[in-house]
C-alpha positions in Angstrom: 52.8 161.2 90.5 51.2 159.9 87.2 54.0 161.7 85.2 56.7 160.2 87.4 55.1 156.7 87.0 55.0 157.2 83.2 58.7 158.1 83.2 59.6 154.9 85.1 57.6 152.8 82.6 59.4 154.5 79.7 62.8 153.9 81.4 62.0 150.2 82.0 60.8 149.9 78.4 64.0 151.4 77.2 66.1 149.0 79.2 64.0 146.0 78.2 63.7 146.7 74.5 66.7 148.7 73.4 69.5 148.5 76.0 72.7 150.2 75.1 76.0 148.5 75.7 76.8 150.5 78.9 73.4 149.6 80.3 73.8 145.9 79.5 77.2 145.8 81.1 75.9 147.6 84.2 73.0 145.1 84.4 75.5 142.2 84.1 77.5 143.7 86.9 74.4 144.1 89.1 73.6 140.4 88.4 77.1 139.4 89.4 76.8 141.4 92.6 73.5 139.8 93.4 75.0 136.3 92.8 78.0 137.2 94.9 75.7 138.0 97.8 74.5 134.4 97.7 77.8 132.7 97.1 78.8 132.6 100.8 77.5 129.1 101.2 78.8 126.4 103.5 77.7 122.7 103.3 76.4 121.3 106.6 75.6 117.8 105.3 76.5 116.3 102.0 73.4 114.1 102.1 75.5 110.9 101.7 74.1 107.9 103.3 75.7 106.4 106.5 76.5 103.0 107.9 75.5 101.4 111.2 76.5 98.1 112.8 74.2 95.2 113.4 73.0 96.8 116.7 72.3 100.2 115.1 75.4 101.9 116.4 76.9 104.4 113.9 79.9 103.4 111.9 79.9 106.6 109.9 78.0 109.9 110.3 77.8 112.1 113.3 76.2 115.5 113.8 77.7 118.0 116.2 78.0 121.8 116.7 80.9 123.5 114.9 82.0 127.0 114.3 81.3 128.3 110.8 83.1 131.5 109.6 82.1 133.4 106.5 84.5 135.7 104.7 83.9 139.4 105.5 85.9 142.6 104.8 88.4 143.6 107.5 86.8 145.7 110.2 83.2 144.4 109.4 83.1 141.7 112.1 82.4 144.0 115.1 84.1 144.6 118.4 87.7 143.4 118.9 86.9 142.4 122.4 84.4 139.8 121.2 87.1 138.4 118.9 89.5 138.1 121.8 86.8 136.3 123.9 86.2 133.8 121.0 89.9 133.2 120.7 90.1 132.4 124.4 87.3 129.9 124.1 89.0 128.2 121.2 92.4 128.2 123.0 94.1 130.1 120.2 96.0 133.5 120.1 93.7 136.3 119.0 96.1 137.4 116.3 96.2 133.9 114.8 92.4 133.7 114.8 92.2 137.1 113.2 94.7 136.2 110.5 92.9 133.0 109.7 89.5 134.8 109.3 91.1 137.5 107.1 92.6 134.9 104.8 89.3 133.2 104.0 88.2 133.2 100.4 85.2 131.0 101.0 83.2 129.9 104.1 85.0 127.4 106.4 84.6 125.6 109.6 87.2 126.2 112.3 89.6 123.3 112.8 91.8 123.0 115.9 95.5 122.4 115.6 96.1 119.0 113.9 92.4 118.4 113.4 91.3 117.0 110.1 87.6 117.6 110.5 85.7 120.6 111.9 86.3 121.1 115.6 83.6 119.7 117.8 82.5 122.4 120.2 82.2 121.1 123.7 79.2 122.0 126.0 81.5 124.2 128.0 82.6 126.1 124.8 79.1 126.5 123.6 78.1 128.0 127.0 81.1 130.3 126.9 80.2 131.6 123.5 76.8 132.9 124.6 76.9 136.7 124.4 79.7 136.8 121.8 78.6 138.4 118.6 80.9 138.5 115.7 79.9 139.3 112.1 80.1 136.2 109.8 80.6 133.8 112.7 77.9 131.2 113.5 77.5 128.0 115.4 76.0 125.5 113.1 75.1 121.7 113.2 77.7 119.9 111.1 77.2 116.3 109.8 80.6 114.6 109.5 80.6 111.5 107.4 83.9 110.4 108.9 84.0 111.8 112.4 87.3 111.4 114.3 85.5 109.7 117.1 84.6 106.7 114.8 87.5 104.6 113.5 87.8 104.2 109.7 87.2 100.7 108.5 88.6 99.2 105.3 85.4 97.2 104.7 83.4 100.4 104.5 86.1 102.1 102.3 86.4 105.8 101.6 85.2 108.6 99.3 87.5 110.8 97.2 87.5 112.9 94.1 87.9 110.7 91.0 86.9 112.5 87.8 87.6 109.5 85.5 85.3 107.2 87.4 82.6 109.9 87.5 82.9 110.1 83.7 82.6 106.4 83.4 79.8 105.7 85.8 77.8 109.0 85.8 78.0 110.1 82.1 74.2 110.9 81.9 74.1 112.7 85.2 77.3 114.6 84.3 75.8 115.9 81.0 72.6 116.9 82.8 74.5 118.9 85.4 73.3 116.7 88.3 76.9 115.5 88.9 80.1 117.5 88.8 83.6 116.2 88.1 84.7 117.7 91.4 82.2 115.6 93.4 83.5 112.9 95.7 82.7 109.3 94.8 83.1 106.0 96.6 86.7 104.8 96.2 86.7 101.4 97.9 84.7 99.0 100.0 80.9 99.5 100.5 81.3 103.2 99.7 82.2 102.1 96.2 79.8 99.2 95.6 76.8 101.2 97.0 77.8 104.6 95.7 74.7 105.2 93.6 72.5 104.6 96.6 74.6 106.5 99.1 74.8 109.7 97.0 71.5 110.8 98.3 69.2 113.6 97.2 71.6 116.5 97.6 73.4 118.6 100.2 72.0 120.7 103.0 73.7 124.1 103.1 73.6 127.6 104.8 74.0 130.8 102.8 75.2 133.9 104.6 74.3 137.2 102.9 76.7 140.1 102.5 76.4 143.4 100.8 78.6 144.6 97.9 81.3 145.7 100.3 81.6 142.2 101.9 79.8 143.4 105.0 76.9 141.7 106.8 73.6 142.3 105.1 71.6 143.0 108.2 68.1 141.6 108.1 68.7 138.7 105.8 71.4 137.0 107.8 71.3 133.2 106.9 69.2 130.9 104.7 69.0 127.1 105.0 68.6 125.2 101.8 68.4 121.4 101.2 66.4 118.6 99.8 62.9 118.0 101.2 62.9 114.2 100.8 61.8 112.1 103.8 63.5 109.0 102.2 67.1 110.2 102.0 69.8 109.9 103.1 69.8 106.1 103.2 71.1 104.1 106.1 73.1 100.9 105.4 72.8 98.2 108.1 76.0 96.1 108.2 76.6 92.8 109.9 79.6 94.3 111.7 79.7 94.6 115.5 81.3 98.0 116.2 82.3 97.4 119.8 83.8 94.1 119.1 85.5 95.3 115.9 87.1 98.3 117.8 88.2 96.0 120.6 90.0 93.7 118.1 91.6 96.7 116.4 92.9 97.9 119.7 94.1 94.5 120.6 96.1 93.8 117.4 97.6 97.3 117.5 98.7 96.8 121.1 100.2 93.4 120.2 102.2 94.5 117.2 100.3 93.5 114.1 101.7 96.0 111.6 100.7 94.2 108.4 98.0 91.7 107.9 94.3 91.1 108.6 91.7 89.6 111.0 88.4 88.2 109.8 85.7 87.1 112.2 82.7 85.3 110.9 79.5 84.1 112.6 79.9 80.3 112.5 76.1 79.8 112.1 75.3 82.4 109.4 78.7 83.2 107.8 78.0 86.9 108.4 81.1 89.2 108.8 81.4 90.3 112.4 84.7 92.0 112.1 87.1 92.7 109.3 90.4 94.4 110.4 93.2 95.3 108.0 96.6 96.7 108.8 98.2 99.1 108.2 95.4 101.4 109.2 93.5 103.5 106.7 93.2 107.3 106.9 90.1 108.6 105.1 91.5 112.1 105.3 94.9 111.3 103.6 95.0 108.1 101.7 98.8 108.3 101.1 99.8 109.3 104.6 102.9 107.5 106.0 102.1 104.3 107.9 98.6 104.0 106.3 97.3 101.7 103.5 93.9 102.0 101.9 94.0 98.4 100.6 91.9 95.9 102.5 94.3 93.0 103.3 91.4 90.9 104.4 90.4 90.4 100.8 93.8 90.4 99.2 95.3 87.0 98.4 98.5 85.8 100.0 100.5 82.6 100.2 98.7 80.4 102.8 101.4 77.9 103.7 100.2 75.0 105.8 96.6 76.3 106.1 96.2 74.9 102.6 96.9 71.4 103.9 93.2 71.3 104.9 92.4 71.5 101.1 95.0 68.9 100.2 93.7 66.5 102.8 90.2 67.0 101.6 91.2 66.3 98.0 92.9 63.1 98.9 90.1 61.9 101.2 87.5 62.7 98.5 89.5 60.8 95.9 89.9 57.8 98.2 93.7 58.2 98.1 94.2 58.3 101.9 92.4 57.6 105.2 92.5 59.4 108.6 94.5 56.6 110.2 97.0 56.0 107.3 100.6 56.0 108.5 103.3 58.1 107.0 107.0 58.1 107.7 108.7 61.5 108.2 112.5 61.6 108.7 112.6 65.4 108.0 113.8 65.1 104.3 111.4 64.4 101.4 114.2 63.4 99.1 112.9 65.3 96.2 112.6 68.9 95.0 114.7 70.2 97.9 111.7 69.8 100.2 112.1 69.3 103.9 109.9 69.1 107.0 109.9 72.1 109.3 110.9 69.8 112.2 114.5 68.8 112.1 114.8 65.0 112.1 111.1 64.7 111.2 108.1 63.3 113.0 108.7 59.6 112.6 105.6 57.5 112.0 102.6 59.7 111.9 98.9 59.3 110.9 97.0 61.7 108.6 95.2 63.2 111.6 98.5 63.6 113.5 100.1 65.0 110.3 97.4 67.7 110.3 98.1 68.4 114.0 101.9 68.5 113.5 101.7 70.2 110.0 104.0 67.6 108.6 105.3 68.7 105.2 106.5 65.2 104.2 103.1 63.6 104.7 101.3 66.2 102.7 103.8 66.3 99.9 103.3 62.6 99.7 99.6 63.0 99.5 99.8 65.8 97.0 101.9 63.7 94.6 99.1 61.1 94.6 96.7 63.6 93.2 96.1 65.2 89.9 96.2 69.0 89.6 92.6 69.0 88.6 91.6 67.1 91.7 93.2 69.7 93.9 91.6 72.5 91.9 88.1 70.9 92.0 88.3 70.3 95.8 89.4 73.9 96.4 86.4 75.1 94.4 84.1 72.9 96.4 85.5 74.6 99.6 85.2 78.1 98.2 88.9 78.5 97.5 90.2 80.0 94.3 87.0 81.9 93.5 85.3 85.0 94.7 83.3 84.2 97.8 81.8 87.4 99.2 78.1 88.2 99.0 76.9 89.2 95.5 73.7 89.5 93.5 74.9 88.4 90.0 71.7 89.0 88.1 69.9 92.2 89.3 69.9 94.1 92.5 66.6 95.9 92.2 67.5 99.2 94.0 70.5 99.6 91.7 69.0 98.1 88.5 72.2 96.2 88.0 74.3 93.3 89.5 75.9 94.0 92.9 79.1 92.7 94.6 79.6 94.1 98.0 83.4 93.9 98.0 84.4 94.8 94.5 88.1 94.7 95.4 88.0 91.1 96.6 90.6 88.8 95.0 89.8 85.3 93.9 93.2 83.8 94.7 94.5 80.8 92.8 96.1 77.4 93.0 98.1 77.5 89.8 99.3 80.4 87.6 98.2 78.2 84.7 96.8 74.7 84.5 99.7 72.2 84.3 100.1 70.7 80.8 101.7 67.6 82.1 102.1 66.0 85.5 104.7 67.8 87.6 105.5 66.1 90.9 107.4 69.1 92.3 104.5 71.5 91.5 102.0 69.2 93.2 104.2 68.7 96.3 104.8 72.4 96.7 101.1 73.2 96.0 100.0 70.6 98.5 101.8 72.4 101.4 100.4 75.8 100.4 103.5 77.2 98.6 104.4 77.9 95.0 101.6 79.6 93.3 98.8 79.1 95.9 97.1 82.3 97.1 94.0 82.7 99.3 92.5 85.6 101.2 91.9 85.8 104.9 88.1 86.0 104.1 88.3 82.8 102.2 90.3 81.2 105.0 87.7 82.1 107.6 84.9 81.0 105.3 86.7 77.6 104.8 86.2 77.0 108.5 82.5 77.9 108.3 82.2 75.5 105.3 83.7 72.7 107.3 81.5 73.4 110.3 78.5 73.2 107.9 79.7 69.8 106.6 80.8 71.2 103.2 78.0 73.7 102.5 79.7 77.0 101.3 78.1 80.2 102.5 78.7 83.6 101.0 80.0 85.9 103.8 77.6 88.8 104.1 78.6 92.3 105.1 75.2 94.1 104.7 71.9 92.8 106.0 69.6 95.6 104.8 69.3 99.2 103.4 66.8 101.6 105.0 65.3 104.9 104.0 65.8 107.9 106.3 62.3 107.3 107.8 63.3 103.8 108.9 61.4 102.0 106.2 63.3 99.1 104.6 64.4 99.7 101.0 66.1 96.4 100.4 67.0 93.2 102.3 70.2 91.4 101.4 69.4 87.8 102.3 71.9 85.2 103.3 73.2 83.2 100.4 75.0 79.9 99.8 77.7 79.5 97.1 77.6 76.0 95.8 80.4 74.8 93.6 79.6 73.5 90.1 81.4 70.4 91.2 79.1 69.7 94.2 80.3 69.6 97.8 82.6 67.5 99.9 81.3 64.6 101.9 80.2 65.4 105.5 82.6 62.8 106.8 85.5 64.5 105.0 84.6 67.8 106.8 84.4 66.0 110.2 87.8 64.4 109.6 89.4 67.8 109.0 87.7 69.3 112.1 89.2 66.5 114.2 92.6 67.2 112.7 92.2 70.9 113.7 91.4 69.8 117.3 94.6 67.9 117.3 96.5 71.0 116.2 95.6 72.7 119.5 95.5 69.6 121.7 99.1 68.5 121.1 100.2 69.9 117.7 101.6 73.2 116.3 98.9 75.2 118.1 99.4 73.8 121.6 100.7 77.1 122.8 97.2 78.5 122.6 95.4 75.8 124.5 94.9 77.9 127.6 92.0 80.4 127.4 88.4 81.0 128.1 87.2 78.7 125.3 88.5 75.4 124.0 89.4 76.2 120.4 90.6 74.3 117.3 92.4 75.5 114.2 95.3 75.3 111.8 98.5 77.2 111.7 100.5 78.2 108.7 103.9 79.7 107.8 104.4 80.6 104.2 107.8 81.6 102.7 107.8 84.8 100.7 110.1 87.6 99.7 110.0 91.4 100.0 112.6 93.5 98.2 114.8 90.4 97.9 114.7 89.7 101.6 113.2 86.4 102.9 110.0 86.9 104.9 107.2 84.8 106.2 103.4 85.1 106.2 102.2 83.7 109.5 98.6 82.3 109.6 96.2 80.8 112.1 92.6 79.9 111.2 90.1 78.2 113.5 86.9 78.3 115.5 85.6 78.2 119.0 84.2 77.1 121.3 84.8 73.5 120.0 81.6 72.0 121.6 79.3 74.7 120.2 81.1 76.8 117.6 80.1 80.4 117.5 82.9 82.1 115.6 85.3 81.3 112.8 88.5 83.4 112.8 91.3 83.9 110.3 94.4 85.8 111.3 97.2 86.7 108.9 100.5 88.4 110.0 102.3 89.4 106.9 106.1 89.8 106.1 107.4 88.5 109.5 111.1 87.8 109.9 111.9 84.0 109.4 112.4 82.1 112.7 110.0 84.3 114.8 107.2 82.9 116.8 103.9 82.6 114.9 102.3 85.9 115.9 99.0 85.0 114.1 98.5 82.1 116.6 99.0 84.3 119.6 96.6 86.9 118.2 94.1 84.2 117.4 94.0 83.1 121.1 93.6 86.7 122.3 90.9 87.4 119.8 89.0 84.3 120.8 89.2 85.4 124.5 87.8 88.8 123.4 84.9 87.1 121.6 84.2 85.0 124.7 84.2 88.1 126.9 81.9 89.9 124.5 79.0 87.4 125.0 
């Protein structure tokens, strides 16, 4: 035995100190085989943080039982009868299941026909699978970041592979090997702005061991690996109301909103309760037909008569008009080819009535009294023409850098460039919300909140706090105001505009939506635009309710509607307000 032991030592010494080329190549081959035995790994949870609504209901992230299949050599899976039983449970032909298993080059979860995520096994399927033993087939808990049972939301965004952004944002981590170019990264919405925090501490995976012939390595079976960090993944608490948000999505789809957006803000706090964008977004296929990953709630569009609230505010602030000033509208302005929407005009009409009836002649008259700078300054005071969403411009401590929750938000504008000289036509067109004016539905809804707060501008907030996995708070995102460098409008100006919005619904352009659970107030708008050379209209309605004790501010935009059609945004606004009333 001593002699044999000495021979082993000599052989080991020879391999260690003076390996010949054949021995080295054999050793490398053995190492490759050893690694190959550990390469059958499937990720159960990427470790990315998830989102919940204001009540703690999940907006992303759901763990359920799924069927994991590891690649094995043909004939190594066991009895054919068990494979037939499994196929019956999955409602798939045995030959199809067998072909799929044979084609696997890497571990994969079973997906049913048309399913984009691993198939969720029902309780009945789990019970039926008891007693079925197939090599390389295991039932495992899978954490889906975007489960099919939860609707994708533009405000949350999506994740995707984007090597160029990874190079730009994670250069140090990339060089250290902690990040790969093939990793997914937040591509839009909160997924993008909070990506560094959401990435987590690493994935949780299962390794299934096989021998050199791709057969089950009995005894070792599976091994679970993952980060041992009680603080991750993080949980982002949003201000959204999931049930209400989903109800609004269902409602607008049922009532034909194909393009546009709905924004619902808490009238007291300015928090975002719902942010719906159409067309829908598919997180599994961003370019699929009938989908759009862009969030139309934060994209600027021509506002039409909604902007008359700003024009009226500018003239009132400058002392160039009063609520009871009389205007004469015969339907034709007489300049710039501008007409009133009502054939024959409105006759003699006060400013308050002009708001209610959305009279183009009265507001073109008012706008021509103003300077372009006066319009721009008043718009800035009201949070129009600038970014308005929640942001931390100096330093958000958990990130170590500034933070803007909605990075894709557009600021909108009044003018393409500041007018060099006074241009009456430009002022008249701008005053009725046409020409170069662009605002977002988020800004429009927030304008209503600003008026309800007598001119105090609030930054709409989409996230209230970020928590560690153990429930401990990492960071709070407090409510913020967004004062203009020019100050704020007078409280009486705000009250005048609110009275005008009541007139819109009482006996003006919004009288068709008077009937409902709550008494509401608002402002309609129809903006002329073009698509592929064809005339189209953006239809708007913004407002609040109930009038006596406002709880919600709502902006609805129906984009690219055929001219001459009924204002769909107004009808949707009424229905959404009734949903909000029923939700209490």
